[in-house]
C-alpha positions as CSV (number, residue, x, y, z in Angstrom):
1,M,135.0,90.5,144.7
2,I,135.7,94.1,145.7
3,R,133.3,95.3,142.9
4,R,130.5,92.8,143.9
5,L,130.8,94.0,147.5
6,T,131.0,97.6,146.7
7,T,127.9,97.2,144.3
8,A,125.9,95.5,147.0
9,L,126.8,98.3,149.4
10,I,125.8,100.9,146.9
11,S,122.5,99.2,146.2
12,L,121.7,98.9,149.9
13,L,122.6,102.8,150.3
14,A,120.3,103.5,147.3
15,K,117.4,101.5,148.8
16,I,117.8,103.4,152.2
17,F,117.9,106.9,150.4
18,F,115.1,106.3,148.0
19,R,111.8,104.9,149.3
20,R,110.9,103.5,146.0
21,I,113.1,102.4,143.1
22,E,111.8,101.2,139.7
23,I,113.6,100.0,136.6
24,A,111.7,100.1,133.2
25,G,112.7,98.8,129.7
26,S,115.3,96.3,130.8
27,E,114.3,94.2,127.7
28,N,115.9,97.0,125.7
29,V,119.4,96.2,127.0
30,P,121.1,93.6,124.9
31,I,123.0,90.9,126.7
32,G,126.6,90.2,125.5
33,D,126.9,92.9,122.9
34,P,129.1,96.0,123.2
35,I,126.8,98.7,124.7
36,I,126.9,102.4,125.3
37,F,124.5,103.7,127.8
38,A,123.8,107.4,127.0
39,V,122.3,108.8,130.3
40,N,120.9,112.2,131.3
41,H,122.7,113.7,134.3
42,P,120.3,115.4,136.8
43,N,121.7,114.3,140.2
44,G,125.5,114.4,140.6
45,L,127.4,111.4,141.9
46,I,123.9,109.7,142.6
47,D,123.5,109.1,138.9
48,P,126.6,106.8,138.4
49,L,126.0,105.1,141.7
50,F,122.4,104.3,140.6
51,L,123.6,102.9,137.3
52,L,126.3,100.7,139.0
53,A,123.6,99.3,141.5
54,F,120.8,98.7,139.0
55,T,121.9,98.4,135.4
56,P,121.4,94.9,134.1
57,R,125.1,94.8,132.7
58,R,128.3,95.2,134.3
59,V,129.1,98.8,133.5
60,S,132.1,101.1,133.3
61,F,132.1,104.8,133.1
62,M,133.5,107.7,131.1
63,A,134.3,110.0,134.1
64,K,135.9,113.5,134.3
65,A,139.6,113.2,135.1
66,P,139.5,115.3,138.3
67,L,137.5,112.7,140.0
68,F,140.4,110.2,139.8
69,R,142.4,112.5,142.2
70,M,139.7,112.5,144.9
71,P,140.6,110.1,147.7
72,L,137.3,108.0,148.1
73,I,135.7,108.8,144.6
74,G,139.0,108.2,142.7
75,W,139.3,104.8,144.4
76,L,135.7,103.9,143.4
77,A,136.4,105.2,139.8
78,R,139.3,102.9,139.4
79,A,137.7,99.9,141.0
80,F,134.9,100.0,138.4
81,D,137.2,100.4,135.5
82,S,136.2,103.9,134.7
83,I,138.0,105.8,131.9
84,P,139.1,109.5,132.5
85,V,137.8,112.2,130.2
86,Y,139.8,115.4,129.8
87,R,137.8,118.6,129.6
88,R,138.7,122.2,128.8
89,Q,136.7,123.4,131.8
90,D,138.7,121.3,134.1
91,N,142.0,122.9,132.6
92,M,142.9,119.5,131.2
93,P,144.8,118.6,127.9
94,T,142.1,117.5,125.7
95,E,144.6,115.8,123.4
96,S,144.7,113.1,126.1
97,N,141.2,112.0,125.0
98,R,142.6,110.2,122.0
99,A,144.0,107.6,124.4
100,T,140.7,107.8,126.3
101,F,138.7,106.8,123.1
102,T,141.1,104.0,122.3
103,E,140.6,102.5,125.8
104,A,136.9,103.0,125.5
105,R,136.8,101.1,122.1
106,A,139.0,98.4,123.5
107,L,136.6,97.9,126.3
108,L,133.8,97.6,123.8
109,S,135.7,95.2,121.6
110,R,135.6,92.8,124.7
111,G,131.9,92.9,124.7
112,G,131.9,95.4,127.6
113,A,129.4,98.2,128.5
114,I,130.2,101.9,128.9
115,A,128.0,104.6,130.6
116,I,128.5,108.1,129.2
117,F,126.6,111.2,130.4
118,P,126.7,113.2,127.0
119,E,125.4,116.5,128.5
120,G,129.0,116.7,130.0
121,T,127.9,117.9,133.5
122,S,125.2,117.4,136.0
123,H,122.5,120.1,136.1
124,S,118.9,121.0,137.2
125,D,117.7,122.5,133.9
126,A,114.3,121.8,132.7
127,Q,115.6,120.5,129.4
128,L,118.6,118.4,128.1
129,R,121.7,120.4,127.5
130,E,123.4,120.3,124.1
131,L,125.0,116.8,124.0
132,K,128.7,116.3,123.7
133,T,129.9,114.2,120.7
134,G,132.0,111.7,122.6
135,A,129.3,108.9,122.5
136,A,128.9,109.1,118.8
137,R,132.7,109.3,118.1
138,I,133.5,106.2,120.1
139,A,130.6,104.1,118.6
140,L,131.3,105.1,114.9
141,G,135.0,104.7,115.4
142,A,134.8,101.2,117.0
143,S,135.7,98.2,115.0
144,M,132.4,96.4,115.6
145,R,128.8,97.1,115.7
146,V,127.7,98.9,118.9
147,C,124.4,99.5,120.5
148,I,123.7,102.9,122.2
149,V,121.0,102.5,124.8
150,P,119.2,105.8,125.8
151,T,118.9,105.8,129.5
152,G,116.6,108.3,131.4
153,L,117.0,108.9,135.2
154,Y,113.9,110.4,136.9
155,Y,113.7,111.6,140.5
156,T,110.4,112.6,142.1
157,A,112.4,114.9,144.5
158,K,116.1,114.3,143.9
159,Q,117.3,116.3,147.0
160,R,114.9,114.6,149.4
161,F,115.7,111.7,151.5
162,R,113.1,108.8,150.9
163,S,111.8,110.1,147.7
164,S,111.5,107.8,144.6
165,A,113.7,107.2,141.5
166,L,113.1,105.6,138.2
167,M,115.6,104.4,135.5
168,V,114.2,103.9,131.9
169,F,116.0,102.1,129.1
170,G,114.8,103.1,125.7
171,P,115.1,101.2,122.4
172,P,118.8,100.7,121.4
173,I,120.3,102.5,118.5
174,T,122.4,100.1,116.4
175,V,125.6,101.8,115.1
176,E,127.7,100.2,112.3
177,P,131.4,101.1,112.4
178,E,132.7,103.7,109.9
179,P,136.2,104.2,108.5
180,V,138.3,106.7,110.5
181,N,140.9,109.2,109.6
182,A,144.6,109.0,110.7
183,D,143.5,110.5,114.1
184,G,141.1,107.7,114.7
185,E,138.2,110.0,114.1
186,P,135.0,109.2,112.0
187,R,133.4,111.8,109.6
188,V,132.2,114.9,111.3
189,E,128.8,114.6,109.4
190,S,128.2,111.2,110.7
191,V,129.1,112.2,114.3
192,D,126.7,115.1,114.2
193,A,123.8,113.0,112.7
194,L,124.3,110.2,115.3
195,T,124.5,112.7,118.2
196,E,121.2,114.1,116.9
197,R,119.7,110.7,117.1
198,I,121.0,110.2,120.6
199,H,119.5,113.5,121.6
200,H,116.0,112.6,120.3
201,A,116.1,109.1,121.8
202,L,117.2,110.5,125.1
203,A,114.4,113.0,125.1
204,D,111.9,110.2,124.6
205,V,113.0,108.7,128.1
206,T,113.3,111.8,130.1
207,L,110.9,114.7,131.4
208,Q,111.5,118.1,129.8
209,A,109.6,121.4,129.7
210,D,110.2,125.0,128.7
211,S,111.0,126.0,132.3
212,R,111.4,124.7,135.7
213,E,108.1,126.5,136.8
214,A,106.3,124.6,134.0
215,L,107.7,121.3,135.4
216,Q,106.6,122.2,139.0
217,L,103.1,123.0,137.6
218,I,103.0,119.6,135.7
219,A,104.1,117.8,138.8
220,R,101.3,119.3,140.9
221,A,98.7,118.7,138.1
222,E,99.7,115.0,137.9
223,R,99.5,114.6,141.6
224,I,95.9,116.0,141.6
225,F,95.0,114.0,138.5
226,S,96.2,110.8,140.0
227,G,94.5,111.4,143.3
228,G,97.7,110.6,145.4
229,D,97.6,107.0,144.0
230,R,101.1,105.4,144.2
231,G,101.1,103.7,140.7
232,E,104.3,102.8,138.8
233,L,106.8,105.5,138.4
234,A,107.0,104.7,134.7
235,R,103.3,105.5,134.3
236,E,103.8,108.7,136.3
237,L,106.7,109.8,134.0
238,E,104.6,109.1,130.9
239,L,101.7,111.0,132.3
240,R,103.8,114.0,133.1
241,R,105.3,113.9,129.6
242,R,101.7,113.9,128.1
243,F,100.9,116.9,130.4
244,V,103.9,118.8,129.2
245,A,102.8,118.3,125.6
246,G,99.3,119.5,126.5
247,Y,100.7,122.4,128.3
248,R,102.6,123.6,125.3
249,V,99.5,123.3,123.1
250,L,97.3,125.1,125.6
251,R,99.8,127.9,126.1
252,A,99.8,128.5,122.4
253,R,96.1,128.1,121.7
254,D,94.4,129.4,124.8
255,P,96.7,131.0,127.3
256,A,93.8,132.5,129.3
257,R,92.4,128.9,129.9
258,L,95.9,127.8,130.9
259,A,96.0,130.6,133.5
260,H,92.7,129.7,134.9
261,L,93.7,126.0,135.2
262,Q,96.9,127.2,136.9
263,S,95.0,129.2,139.4
264,Q,92.7,126.2,140.2
265,I,95.8,124.0,140.8
266,A,97.5,126.7,143.0
267,R,94.3,127.2,145.1
268,F,93.9,123.4,145.5
269,D,97.7,122.8,146.4
270,A,97.5,125.5,149.1
271,E,94.6,123.8,150.8
272,Q,95.6,120.2,150.3
273,V,99.4,119.5,150.8
274,A,99.1,115.9,152.3
275,A,98.5,113.1,149.8
276,S,96.1,110.2,150.6
277,H,97.7,107.0,151.8
278,R,96.1,103.7,152.6
279,L,96.2,102.2,156.2
280,D,97.2,98.7,155.8
281,L,98.2,95.8,157.9
282,S,102.0,96.5,157.4
283,T,101.5,100.0,158.8
284,V,99.8,98.7,161.9
285,W,102.7,96.2,162.5
286,R,105.3,98.9,162.0
287,L,103.6,101.1,164.7
288,L,104.0,98.3,167.2
289,L,107.8,98.9,167.0
290,L,107.4,102.6,168.1
291,P,109.4,102.3,171.4
292,I,112.4,101.0,169.4
293,A,111.9,103.6,166.8
294,I,112.0,106.4,169.5
295,V,115.3,105.1,170.7
296,G,116.7,105.1,167.1
297,L,115.3,108.5,166.5
298,A,117.0,109.9,169.6
299,I,120.3,108.4,168.5
300,H,120.2,109.3,164.9
301,W,118.2,112.6,164.6
302,P,121.1,114.8,165.5
303,I,123.3,113.3,162.8
304,Y,120.5,113.5,160.3
305,R,120.1,117.3,161.0
306,L,123.9,117.7,160.8
307,I,124.0,116.0,157.4
308,R,121.1,118.1,156.3
309,F,122.8,121.3,157.4
310,M,126.0,120.3,155.6
311,A,124.3,119.5,152.3
312,N,122.5,122.8,152.3
313,H,125.5,124.9,153.0
314,L,128.3,122.9,151.1
315,A,126.4,122.2,147.9
316,R,127.2,124.7,145.3
317,D,124.4,123.4,143.0
318,E,121.1,121.6,144.0
319,E,122.0,118.5,142.1
320,L,124.9,118.0,144.4
321,V,122.7,118.0,147.6
322,A,121.9,114.3,147.5
323,T,125.6,113.4,146.7
324,I,126.7,115.2,149.9
325,K,123.9,113.7,151.8
326,T,124.9,110.1,150.8
327,L,128.7,110.6,151.2
328,A,128.3,112.3,154.6
329,G,125.9,109.6,155.7
330,L,128.3,106.9,154.6
331,V,130.9,108.4,156.8
332,L,129.2,109.9,159.8
333,Y,126.7,107.2,160.7
334,P,129.2,104.4,161.0
335,L,131.5,106.7,163.0
336,V,128.7,107.3,165.5
337,W,127.9,103.6,165.7
338,I,131.5,102.7,166.3
339,G,131.9,105.4,168.8
340,I,128.9,104.4,170.8
341,S,129.7,100.7,170.7
342,V,133.3,101.3,171.9
343,A,132.0,103.3,174.8
344,V,129.4,100.7,175.6
345,G,132.0,98.0,175.5
346,I,134.5,99.9,177.8
347,Y,131.7,100.9,180.3
348,F,129.9,97.5,180.4
349,A,131.6,94.7,178.7
350,V,133.0,93.7,175.2
351,P,129.9,91.6,174.3
352,S,127.7,94.7,175.0
353,G,129.7,96.7,172.6
354,I,129.4,94.0,170.0
355,A,125.7,93.9,170.5
356,A,125.6,97.6,170.1
357,I,127.3,97.7,166.7
358,I,124.6,95.3,165.6
359,L,121.6,96.9,167.1
360,L,122.4,100.5,166.4
361,P,122.0,100.3,162.7
362,L,118.8,98.1,163.1
363,S,117.4,100.8,165.4
364,A,118.0,103.4,162.6
365,Y,116.1,101.2,160.2
366,V,113.3,100.7,162.5
367,A,113.0,104.5,163.2
368,L,112.8,105.1,159.4
369,V,110.1,102.7,158.6
370,V,107.9,103.5,161.8
371,F,107.9,107.2,161.3
372,E,107.1,106.7,157.7
373,A,104.0,104.7,158.8
374,I,103.1,107.5,161.1
375,D,103.5,110.0,158.2
376,D,101.3,107.7,156.1
377,L,98.6,107.5,158.9
378,T,98.5,111.3,159.5
379,G,98.1,111.8,155.7
380,Q,95.2,109.4,155.7
381,F,93.5,111.2,158.6
382,R,94.1,114.7,157.0
383,A,92.6,113.4,153.7
384,M,89.6,112.0,155.5
385,R,89.0,115.4,157.1
386,R,88.9,117.2,153.8
387,H,86.0,115.8,151.9
388,D,85.2,119.4,150.8
389,L,88.4,119.4,148.6
390,R,87.4,116.4,146.6
391,A,85.0,118.4,144.5
392,Q,87.9,120.7,143.5
393,Q,90.0,117.8,142.7
394,R,87.2,116.3,140.5
395,A,86.8,119.8,138.8
396,I,90.7,120.0,138.0
397,R,90.6,116.4,136.8
398,D,87.6,116.9,134.5
399,E,89.2,120.1,133.1
400,I,92.4,118.2,132.3
401,I,90.5,115.4,130.6
402,K,88.4,117.9,128.6
403,V,91.5,119.8,127.5
404,A,93.2,116.5,126.3
405,E,90.1,115.5,124.4
406,E,90.0,118.9,122.6
407,I,93.7,118.6,121.7
408,R,93.3,115.1,120.3
409,A,90.3,116.4,118.2
């Protein structure tokens, strides 16, 4: 019961933080078989919470041992049957991992599913880091056949509230058990080979480039090429992966042409920041709720700015920004709602306080959707005023298509 309620709450929080969430490749997740989800790790605590809410299997985690000592996070880790991992960088005795692996294999033997972040730590690098061998060692040392499902997490802007997120499940890797030595370890050669397979499989469901600057260029090129059309995130990811491949070929064959295309994109980007949005009936209906939205904005805007300030100043690394925003929002917004409701109940009457605790979260949600509608509308108006930029957009799109055709030839 606690797990179901917590998962439902996490799902709700995720749908509030992300404007759009998509799941791709669910057909690659076997039902009932022991599974290890091997996942990239770009966004701190948001990554495991995302898996908890949207993975089509009940999942447990391999989590670093220090998390279990944290007040709220440690409670969550234990509630979801997480298994502690002891790392040298945490000044933990790695010998304890023998019991960790035994516990993980026991969970798999019951037909369970474990999520592992084989990079070992969250990061914002443009490429996958070197993978740890834990997933391979657990799978090969299990007493049954195990499926490893490469799982890619893709965020359009991982620090930004109301951005989009995609989770992609790749084709599973079937692992047959191998004999183990006296320490319960499979052969090193088998572990290394399987870890390499996991790395290649994970690379197929993630976006990687030679540098963060290259990823930023690819993102701008894809936005221009797509014309601001909000298609499926899986299609966007695949298109950006193809752009990365084209970028590498063009950089090797014709760097001058690549530099010219970069300057075209930079010039267009400087003049056209707003994306085109459609004005539909739902936008009009949301605008009718503007009076309620203004009230919700007045109440919640100071807390929103405080959370943003906290995230920007407390996060040591950018992949922790969304984590701090989520945790701070989970604490501060309910405290504000409770405080206002108590004050209303004391000043007016208890029923008024009860009504306030219901209406305050509703006003926050109305403010969110209404001001997003206004943003969509202003984006549409800006796009309508900039017909002169469409020629530049077509020129960049035509150049990208021409480069792609030449590379294929």
